[in-house]
C-alpha positions in Angstrom: -27.4 -38.6 16.4 -30.2 -37.6 14.1 -29.2 -36.6 10.4 -29.1 -32.9 9.0 -31.9 -32.9 6.2 -30.7 -30.3 3.9 -33.6 -28.3 2.1 -33.1 -28.2 -1.8 -34.8 -25.4 -3.9 -37.8 -27.5 -5.4 -38.9 -26.5 -9.0 -41.7 -25.4 -7.7 -39.9 -22.3 -6.1 -40.4 -24.1 -2.6 -37.5 -25.4 -0.1 -38.1 -29.0 0.7 -35.8 -31.6 2.2 -36.8 -34.2 0.4 -36.4 -33.2 -3.1 -32.9 -34.2 -4.8 -31.5 -32.4 -7.7 -27.5 -32.7 -9.4 -27.1 -31.4 -12.7 -23.3 -31.2 -12.3 -21.1 -32.5 -15.0 -23.9 -33.7 -17.4 -25.8 -35.0 -14.7 -29.5 -34.7 -14.6 -31.1 -36.4 -11.4 -34.2 -35.0 -10.0 -36.0 -37.0 -7.4 -38.5 -36.6 -4.2 -36.7 -39.2 -1.8 -40.0 -38.9 0.0 -42.1 -40.6 -2.4 -39.1 -43.0 -3.7 -38.9 -44.4 -0.1 -42.9 -44.8 0.8 -43.9 -48.5 -1.0 -45.5 -48.1 -4.1 -44.9 -44.5 -4.0 -45.3 -43.6 -7.7 -43.0 -42.3 -10.1 -42.1 -38.8 -9.5 -41.8 -36.4 -12.4 -40.9 -32.6 -11.1 -44.7 -31.3 -12.0 -46.1 -32.5 -8.6 -43.7 -30.3 -6.7 -45.9 -27.3 -7.3 -49.0 -28.6 -5.4 -47.4 -30.6 -3.0 -48.0 -30.2 0.8 -44.8 -31.6 2.4 -42.6 -28.1 2.1 -45.6 -26.2 4.0 -45.9 -29.7 6.6 -42.2 -29.6 7.4 -42.2 -26.1 7.9 -45.5 -26.0 10.2 -44.5 -28.7 12.2 -41.1 -30.2 12.9 -41.8 -32.4 15.3 -39.1 -35.6 14.8 -41.7 -38.4 15.9 -43.9 -37.9 12.8 -43.1 -40.0 9.9 -44.4 -38.7 6.4 -45.5 -40.8 3.5 -46.0 -39.4 -0.1 -48.0 -41.1 -3.2 -48.4 -40.0 -6.2 -52.4 -40.6 -6.9 -53.7 -40.0 -10.4 -57.6 -38.2 -11.0 -60.4 -40.1 -12.6 -59.7 -40.9 -15.7 -56.0 -40.7 -15.0 -55.8 -36.7 -16.5 -53.7 -35.0 -13.5 -51.9 -36.5 -11.0 -51.2 -34.8 -7.5 -48.8 -35.8 -4.5 -51.2 -37.5 -1.2 -49.2 -37.0 1.8 -50.2 -39.1 5.0 -48.6 -38.4 8.2 -48.0 -40.9 11.2 -46.8 -40.5 15.0 -44.5 -42.7 16.4 -45.2 -41.7 19.9 -49.2 -41.7 19.6 -48.8 -44.4 17.6 -51.9 -42.9 15.4 -52.3 -41.4 12.0 -52.3 -37.4 12.2 -55.5 -36.3 10.1 -53.4 -32.7 9.9 -49.8 -33.0 9.4 -49.4 -29.5 10.1 -50.7 -29.3 13.2 -49.5 -32.7 14.4 -51.1 -35.3 17.1 -51.7 -33.0 19.3 -50.0 -34.9 22.0 -46.0 -34.8 21.1 -45.8 -31.0 22.0 -47.7 -31.2 25.4 -44.9 -30.9 27.3 -43.7 -27.8 25.5 -46.5 -25.6 26.1 -46.4 -27.0 30.2 -43.0 -25.0 30.0 -44.0 -22.5 27.9 -47.4 -21.1 29.9 -46.6 -22.6 33.3 -49.7 -22.9 35.8 -49.7 -21.5 39.4 -50.9 -23.5 41.8 -50.1 -20.8 44.7 
């Protein structure tokens, strides 16, 4: 059974299944669990959510075989920081160039069901 990921509203206003916050009873927790679980992901700050692609990727592509990773990268001279997102397909065992679209192989069966070819 696959776990259900509920999306929380980020400080930027978008819904993300990897963002978590808890302000109940004096707690002050804000974290990105995607950055946290990525090796050498970096340090999360709430301002990173403003330009993060992850909520758009999750909304556009719900493939269960696509694994996302996110790292915090600094610009030249370290003046600004942003989230760099990469994706990997566990079916094709390749990196996914455009995570919003996917690898191109996982959903071929679905398109065959929707648009069957008539051989008659």
